Every structure is written in C-alpha cells, then in structure tokens.
N, C-alpha and C positions, 0 to 999 in steps of 0.2 A: 394737375395737382402735385404740389411739391412733396418730396420725400420727407418723412418725419425723421428727426435726428436719431431716434432710438430704433430705427428699422433699417432693413437692407433695401437696396434699389431693386427695380423691376428686373433688370438684367441679372443681378446677383440672385434674385429669387428664381428666375428661370434656370440659371446655371445650377443652383442648389437642388431644384426639383429634378433636373436631369441627372445630376451627380448621385442623388440618393434614390433614384427610380421612383419618383413620386409624380403623380399627375394632378394638376389643379383643375378642377371642373367648375368653372365660374357659374355655369347655368344652374347647377344645384348647390353651389356654394359648399363644396366638399373636396377633400383630397382622396385619392385612390393610391394605395401602395401597390406599385407594379411588380414588386419583388414577390409578393404573395397574392396574385390575382384570384387564386382559387378560394381564398378566405372571404372574398366579396365584402371586405370591410371598407367603410368610408370613414374618414376622420374629419371631424368638424374643425374649421379654422379658428384661430384665436383672433378675437376682435377687440378693439379698444372701446371706450365709452361711447364714442360717436358712431360705432358700428362699422368702422373701417378695418380692413384686414391688416393684421400685424404679421408681415411676411416672415421675419426671422423667428418669431415665437411660434408661428404656425408650423414651420419646418421642424423646429425642436419638438413640438407636440406630436408631429407625425413620426419622428424618430423614436420618441418615447413609446408611442403606441406600437411601433414595430418591435421594439425591444420587449415589450410586455407580451406580444404575440409569440415571439421567438422563445421566450421563457415558458409560455404555455405549451408550445410544441415540444420543448425539451423535457418538460415535466411529463407529458404524455409518452414520449419516447422512453423515459426512465421507467415509467409504470409498465410499459409493454416489455421492456427488458427484464424487469423484475418478474413478470409473469412467465416469460420464457425461461429464466433461470430457475424458477420454482418448478416448472414443468420438467426441465432437464434433471433436476434433483429427484423428483418423484417418479418419473418414467421408468428408470431402471428398477425401482422397487415394485412397480405395479405391472410392468409388461415383461413377458418372458423374452429372452434374447432371440433375435432372428436366427433361424437355423438354415436359411437359404444359402449361406456362404460356407456351410460345413461340407466336407468331402472326405471320403475314405474312412479310416478307423474312427476318426472323431465323429463323423456322421453316424456310423453304426452304433457307437457307444451312447451318443445322445439320444438316438432313436430308440435304443433299448431302454434307456431310462424313461423316456416318454411312454413307451409301451407299458412299463411297470406302473407308472403313475396312473395311466388310463385304466388299467385293470383294477387298481385299488378303488376307483370311483364306482365300481359296480356295473358300469354300462359297457365295459369292454373297450376295445380299441376302435375308435370312430375316425374314419378317414377325414371328415370335415373338421374335427377337433384338431387333428395333426396339422391340417392346412392353416388353421387359425393360430397355431403355435409358430408358424413361420416356415414349415416344410413346403417344398415344391412337389408337384406330382411326379416329376422325373426322379427326384431323390427318393421318394417313397417306393417307386418301382425298383430302383437300383438296390436300395439298402434294407428293405423290409424283411426279406428272408434271413439275412445275416443278423439283423437286429433282433428278430424273433428268437433265434437260436441263443444269442447272447443273453437276452432277457430271461429266457427259460433257464439257462444255466445259473444265472445269478439268483433267481428265485429258488432253484433246487439247492444251491449252496447255502442260502440263507435258511431254508427249512432244515437242512442237515445240521447247521450250527445251533439252531434252536432246539433240536431234538437231543443234543448232547448236554 
C-alpha cells in the first residue's frame, strides 16, 4: 500500500514511536504510552475516512494525550503541595513544640512551665500527658525534681505578688 502524501512513512512512524516512548499495538488498534505505564492509558489512533491509520496525526494525538496527563499530574502535585504548606502553617499553632531536644536549664524551665499548666487543669501532673507533650522518660527522670522546685517557687512568687 503506497504512503499517503500527508502522512509519514512506516520507518519514520517506527522511529517516532521509539523516540517518544510509544508502543503501537495493532492487535487492539491502540497506542500505549511507555513513559507512564502505571497510568494504564491507551490512546486511540487517528484514522482517515477510509479507516486507515494516519501515522503522523496519531503520534501527535499521543503526545497531546501525554501532555494532558502530565498537566493532570502537575495539578495533583500542586494540590498536594498546597495541603503540605497549609499543614506546615497550621501545625505550629496547633501542636506544642517537641521537648525531646531540650536539655539542662532550658529543659528544667520548660518542664516547670508544663507542671504549672498541668496543675491548673485540676488533674495534677500526669506522666502520660507530659509524654504527649514531647518529653522523653529519661528527661522526666533527670529533670522532674528540679522542675518541681522551680515550679513551686514560681507559684509562691506569683501568690506573693498577688497578695501585695
């Protein structure tokens, strides 16, 4: 069958398929985009009025379908990035900072503050609640005695100021 003047040759068609990572599946009359096989998308060929394959137009159709799929992937990635950015903006306001990296006087002062906050809730200081705030068991063992003294002094000082 002679090549139509408005189409590419079979050799050029095979080269273009390899160049653009496309597979022509003549048995099912479809193209498969090998660059994105996980999408499991088949692209229909472009046919003329007689039902013959227009090779050049089919390659362009496959490339347009790939561009549309890549745009869809980019849109999903942007939406996911927006979710992550929103979570990063909200997380500092909704989650207390992790206390596991505190050590020395900074740990004692923060633990004293946490003791004061815990006692204002009426349930007293609860070990599990301190763990949820980010403290480690080792930190609580090391700093709880000193933090209890600091917290008690702060509360006594505050009560003395209120009495005046």
